[in-house]
N, C-alpha and C positions, 0 to 999 in steps of 0.2 A: 609887333607880336614878339614876345620874349621866347628865346630859344631854350631857356632853362626848363627842365622838366617840372611838372607840377608835383606837389607832394601827394603821395598815394594815400588812399583811405583803406582801412581794414575791411576785408570782405566778410559779409555776414549772410547766412542762409536762413530763410524762414521755414517754418514747419510745412508750409504749403508747397515748398520746392522739394521736400524730401521724397525719395523714391520708395514706394512701398515694397517690402520684401516679397520675393516671388512665392507664390503658393506652393506648398509641397506637392510633389508628383502624386497624382491621383492613384489610388489603389487600383490594381487590375481587377476589372469586373468580369472579363471574359476568360474562357478556358481554352481558347484556340487563338494563337498569335505566333508571330515570328520574332526571334531574338537575333539582332545584328551583333555578332561577336567582335571582339577587339581585333582579331586577326583578319577581318574582312569577310568572314563566313556568315552563314545564316542557318538558323535552326528552327524548325517548326515544332511548336509545343502544342499538343492537343490532349487536354484533360477533360473534354466535354462529357465523356461517358463514365468518368470515374466518380466513385463515392468514397467517403462523404464529401459533399461539395465544399464545405467550409475548409477542409484540409487540402483539397485540390487547389482552391483559390490561394490558400496560404503558401503551398508549395510553388505555385506559379509566381507569386510576388517575390518569394525568396530567391527563386531561380533568376528572375529578372534583375534583382539587386546584385546577386553574385556574379552575373555575367555583364553587369554594367561597367561604366568607366571607373577604374580603380578597384573593381571587384577581383576576387581571387580566381575567377574562371575567365580566361582570355582566349582560349583556343576552341574552335568550333567542335572538334571531336570530344573535348572534355565536357562542354555544355550539353552535347547530345547524349553523352554517357550519363550525366546527372539526370537529364529529362527521362531517360529510359528507366533508371533505377528508382526514381521517385514514383513513377507510375507502377513499377513492380511492387513497391510497398503497399500501394493502395489496392492493387490486384490481390495481394496476399490477404488483406483484411476482408475483402469481399468474398474470397473463397472460404475463409474460416467462419464467415457470418458474424464476426465480432467487429462491427463498425460503430465507432463512437459518434454520438450525435452532437457532441459539444466538445470544445477543446479541453475542458476539465476532466472529461471521461477518458482521454487518451493517457494510457498508463505505461509503466515500464514493461509490463508483461507483453504489450504489443510488439515492442522492439525485440525482447527476448524470444517471443514466439516466431518473429520473422527470421531471427538468427537460426533457430532450430529448424525452421522450414527450409531455409537455404541449405543447411547441412544435410537434411534428409533428401534434398534434390541433387546431392552429389557435388556441391561446391567445395573446392579445396579450401583449406584454412586461409591462404593468402587471398584467394578470390573472394571468399566470404567477407574478409575484413575490408577489402576495397569497396564492396557493395554497401556494407554497414556504414562505412565512413561517410558516404554520400548522404545517406539518410540522416545521420547524426548532425552533419554540417548544416543541412537544410533545416532541421528542427531547431538547432541553435540559432540560426538566422531568424526563424520565425519568433523565437522567444525574445531575441534582441530587438525585434521590431516594436514590441510594446503593446501591440493591439490585440494579441492573443495571450490568454492566461492558461498556463499548463499547471498540472498538479505537482505537488512537492515530490512525489515518487518519480515522476518523469524528469523533473529538474535534476534529481540526483543521478538518474540513469544517463542523462546527457553528458555527465562528467567524464565518461569513459566510453570506449568503442565496444569492446568485447571482453568477457571474462575468460575466453578460451586462450590456451597457450598457442601463440602464433610462431611457427618455426621460422628460422632465418630464411630470407628470400635468397634465391640464387642470383648472383649478379649477372648482368648482361655480358656475355663473353665476346671476345674478339675472334675473327676468323684467322686461320693459320696463314703463315706467309705463302704457302702453296696456293690457297684459295685467293688471297689478295693478289698474287701475281697473275692468276687467270683473269680476275676481274679487271685489273689494270690493263692487261694486254688486250682484252676484248674491247674495253672502252676506248683505248687509243686507236685501235683498228677502225672502230665505227666513227670516231671523230674525224679520222683522216678521210674516210669515205664521204662523210657529210660535207667537209670542206671542199673536196673535189667536185661534189655534186653542185654546190652553189657557184663554183668558179667556172665550170664549163657551160657553154650555151645549151639551150634546150634543143633536143633532137627535132629535125624537120622531116615531116612525113613525105615519102616519095610521091604519093598520090596527091595531086593538086587539090582535088575536092576535099580530101581528108585534111590537108594542110590548112585550107580555109576554115574548116570547122574547128580545128585545134587552135588556130590563131584567134578566132572569135571567142573561144572558151577562156583562153589566157587573158585576152583583153578584158573580158568580163570580170575575171578575178582581180586584175590590176585596178579596175575602175570601182568595183563594188565590194571587194574583199573576199567573197565566198561565192562559189557556184554550186547551188544546191542540186541534189540528184533529181528533184522534181522540175527543174528548169528545162525549158524547151531546147536550149542550146546543148545542155548536157545529154538529153535524151537523143537528140539528132546525132551527136558525136558518138554516143555509145552504139546506136543502131548502125552507123557507118562502119565502126570497127568490127562489129559482129558480122556484117555482110562480107567484110574482107578477111574474115577468119582470124582476127586479132583478139588477143586475150582482153577481157574486160573485168577480171576479178580485181576488186579493190581499186578500180580505176579512178574514182573520185579522189581518193587519198593520194594517188600518184600524181594527179593533176596539181594538187595544192602544194605538194612537197617541193615543186620547182619554185615556189614563191615564199613559203614559210617553213619554219621548224615545225615538225609534227610531234605528236605524242610519243611516237617511237624514237624520234631523235633525242628527246629530252632525257630518257633513261640513261644512256651511256654518258651524256654530259654531266648528269647529276651524280652518277657513281664516281666518275673521275674527279669531280670537284670535291666530293666528300672524302675520298681516299687521300687526295693531295693536301687538303687543308685541315681535316679533322673537325670541320664545322658540324654541329648537330644537324641531322637531316631535316628537322622542322625549320631550322634557320636557313638552310640552303633553299628550301622550297619557297620561302617568303622574301628572298632577296629582291631588291629593287634596282632600277636602271641607274640610280645614283649611289650605288653601294661602294664604288671605288673612290678612295680619297687619299690625299697626301702621297703622291708618288715620289719616291726618292731612292737613288742608287740601285735601280733594278728591282725595287720592291714597291708595293702599294698596300694600302689598308683596305680591308673589306669591312664596311659598316653593316651590321646586322642587328636584328632584334631577337632577344631570347625572352619570350613571354613569361616563362616560369621562373626567371630570375627576378623576383619581386623587388622593386626598388633599384635595380641595376639592369634594366632590360636592354638598354642601348649599349652595344659593345663593338669593338673593332679587333681585327686580326690582321697582322702584317704578313703578307705572302709574297712569293716571287712574282715578278711581272716581266713580260717579254713576249716570247712566241706563244703560239696556241697550246704548247705543252706545259705552260705555266698557268697557275690559277688566275692571275690577273689578266694574262693574254686571252685565256678562254672566255672570261666574262666579257671582255671588250668585244670579242668576236660575236658572242651571243647577242649583245646589245645591238651590234651592227646588223645582224641577221634578222632581228625582230623589229627593225625600224619600219619596214613596209607594213607589217601587221598593225603597228600602232597608229598608222594613218586611218585605219578602218575601225579599230577598237582602242581608243585611248586608254592607256593603263601604265602605271609606273612599275608593274610587276616585271621581273626579269624574264620569267618563263612564259612568255606569251607565244602560244603555238596553235596549230590547227589540230582539231580532233573532235570526234563525235559530230561531224557535220557543221562545225563552226569554229570561230576563233575563241580560244579559251585563255583566260588569265589566271595564272597560278596553277598549282598541282593538287589534285585530290584523287583519292582512291587509285593509286598507281600500282598496287600489288600485282594485278593481272598483267600489266605491261612489263613489270620486273620479271615475273615468271616466264613470260614469252621470250624476253631477252636472254635470260640464262639458258633456256631450252634451245634457242637459236644458236648460241655459241657453245653448247654442250659443256657447260661449266659444271665440274664435279666437286663434291665435298671430299674430305679426307678419307672417307671410306670407299670412294669410287662411285658413289650414287649421285644422281642429279641434285644439284644444290638448290635448296629453297632459300633464296636470298632475302634477308631482312635488312632493309636500308638503315635501320636504327643501330645496327651493329658495326657500321662502317667507321664511326667515330672511334669506337674502342679498337678497331683494327688499325686505324692510323696511329693511335696512341701506343699500341703494342709494338708496331714496327719502329716507331721513334724510340721506344724504350730499348729495343734491341740495338738500334743504331748508336744510342748514347751509352750502351753497356750499363744501364741502370744508374747513371749519374744523375741524382735527383735535381741538382741545380740546373742542369741542361734539360732534363725531362719535364720538370714542372713548369710548363709554359701556360700562362693564363690561370693557374691555380696555385694555392699554397702547397708546400711539400706534403703536408698531411693529407690533403684532399687528393692530390695526384697519386700518392702511394695507396690510399684506401680504395679509390674508385677506378684507377686506371692501371696500376701496377699489380695490385692483388687480385688478379683475375685468373680463371682456370687455364687460359691459353698460355700464360707465362709461368704456371706452376712448375712444369718440368725444368725450366731454366733456373728457377729459384732453388729447386731441390738439388740440381746438379751443382750449383754454386756452393750450397751449404756442404754437400758431400766433398767437393774439392777442397773447401776450407778446412774441414776436419782432417782430410787426408794430409793436407799440407802441414797442419799443426802437429799431427802424429809423426809425420816424416821428419819435420825439423826438430822435434823433441827427442826422437829415438834413432837418429841417423848419424852415421860417421861423417867426418869432415873429408870431402872429396876435393883433391887438388889436381887440377890439370897442369901440364908443364908450364903454362903461363903463370898460374897461381904459385907454383913452386918458386919461379924466378922472383915473384913479388915478395914472398916470404924471405928469401935469401937477401934481397936488397934492403929490406926493412924489417929486421928481427924484432924490433920493439913493437911495431904494429902487429906483427905476426903473433906475438905473445898474447895479445888481447883476444885473438881468435882461436889459438891453439888450446887444447885441454889445460885446465888449471894446474899450475905447478910443473908443467912440462917445458922442455927446451925445444923450440921449433926447429932449430938447425939440427939437433940430434935426431929428431924425428925424420927429417929429410935425408940425413946421411945413413939411415938404417940402423942406428945404434940401439933402437928400441923396437926393432922389427919382430913381429910374429908372422905366422904363415900368410894371412890374408891382408894384414894391415900393419901399420906402425902404432904401437900402443902408448898413449900418453899417460897412462895411469893403471898399470897392471895390478898394483896393490891398493888402488882406490877405485875399484869397480863400482858403478852405481847399482850393481846387482848383488853385492855382497858387503860384508863388514869391512870398514877401512882398516888397512894393514894386512889383510889376508889376501892370498892370490885370487884372481878372478876364477869363479867356479863355472862359468859358461863353457859350452863346447866351442871349438875354435871358430865356427861360423857365427857365433854370437857377436863377433866383432862387427858384422854387417849391420847390427842393430844397436851399436854402442856409441855414445857421443865421445868416448875417450879415443876412438879409433881414428886414424888419419890414413886415407887411401890415396896413394899417388900412382903415377903411371908405372913405376917400378913394380908395383904389386899386381898389375893387370895379368901377367902370365899365370900367377898363382890363382887368381880369381877365375880366369878362364878354365884352368885345370879343374878347379872345384866345380865349376858349372858343368863340365863334361861328366864329372863324377855324379852330380845330381841327376843328370839325364839318364845315366846308366842305372842309378837306383830306382828311377821311375819304372823301369822295365821289370825289375825284380821284386819290388814291393807292391802291396795293394795300394789302391788310390787313396784310401783313408789314412793308411799308415804313412805313406809318402807325404801327403799334405800336412799331417801333424808334425813331422820332423823337418821337412825341407821346403815347404811351400813359401814361407816367409823369406827365407834366404834366396830362393830362386827369384821371387818377385823383386827383392831389393837389387839383385845383380842386373836383371834384365830391364827393369823400369827406371832405376835411379843411378846406378853406378856406371854401367856401360854407356847410356845416353849422355852422361856428363862429359865424356871424352870424344874427341873427333874420330871420324871413321878411320883416318890414317893412323892414329895412335893405337886404336884397337887392332887394326890389321897388323901393325908392327909387333904388337904383343902376341898375336897368334903365330907369327913367323918365329919369334923367339921361343915360344912354347914348343913348336914343332921340332926345332933344332936342339933345344936344351930343356928337357923335361924338368919340372920344378922339383927341388929337393924335398925330402921328407920333413914334415912339420915337426919342430921341436919347440916347446914353450920356453919362455925366458928363464924360468927358475932352474931349468936344467943346466944352463951355463953359469949359474951363480956359484 
């Protein structure tokens, strides 16, 4: 037998081996069915009583395709909103009595009439547009299907949503740092209590009979997962507690919280995680037990799914990892604490907890739990009223706090977004508007101050000028001798003048026409520590004039000079320098002001 391989032969397939293409999915013939959404939810669609039947069937088929794999509707709440809106459109046509019997009879006036009907029922322009959008999207999907033929007028109407002018929507705002601090403190306090609860052993009843019943109840939970309130063991334990005068309110919940996270535990964990990471709340709710990846240098990546990021749903975010006060450490602890529940209800969802009489996977309809949590901790809004917490605003709150921490530095602030998106969606929000307005005002004040202010030299700056006259000439008023200014050769009462005959407030070559306190607003003026006694003397004069003049008259003449002295000149010098100037003024009053031209 030869060990050499045989020469291969070309492979050929006959027609009889070809696999027939799968038949297209059959059209929906029923009007009551469930839709399994991409996020794991389920939506019941019931159009059985709606007319016309052909349009109800078309809507049902369109909704199934939109919510299918690769469709634009991936979240349960969105699919449910579409189902309600489409049935509302059919209800409108039934109320008006204008029900088309065939697809060709459905006209643009039906959509326009529905829009007017919504407006008459008090829908706001933004809400009206969101409702109309769902109907337009469904009708476009029906037209794209190819099995239903619409009229030309309806095709033209489907090209736009509404002819009404839609005002700009208000962006979702962040909570203030005051509210964020309350939320973070309350969440941390609850997390600490939850940790301590799981670490300490269960209390043992002093009564031996009661202890036997409690041990039996806990053993049942360990073995079967849940002890229902209809179970004999639970009824016997509850009766025994009542006989002994012990409280039995919410006792079933108390039994299970020694074994599992409960629905009340999940809220502070969720709030803390959203505030610390900035993850969208819908992404926090759908985290899995395998979400932690690639740990390195005290950090770890959180892998999550953002359903509305079409084409880029799978994302990661690197966060701190370590103790339970870090996002990574918190998620590790939650995974450990939910391990017992996964034995009885297998699930890869992170938030597996006990609630509503059983083990629940994931989070749905949590607003009433959120309201109870904020009420329990007495969390107040900025006006001192009880806070209505919206979990969807926590991401904006995290971004706003990070914006304040980075001082608006866009390179550091724009994490996970382009600078344009970060600026538009997370920096330009009402909560940060006072900061932006203050920054702009400060910038204008600084520009005006630098353009119309004198040169202020502290004793250290004077020494620098004397040591380097060449460099000082570049800073001193144009055409002036910096050493002469320092030696007092060009002194006037409040400052040294670097250009008395080249004032920016008059014609070149003519003497300065401003009053002597105009030096405080002149770029030709140089103020040194030697002039502080005169400035303090003038400040005393201004305060005396405030007592004798009307407030408007005083503000017109002296307010600018008073502000310049108190806010710009005196703060530039050290407290010791100013105190020394006051002592000199007390011992040697300043001589009478004489302008330079008198000595010429």
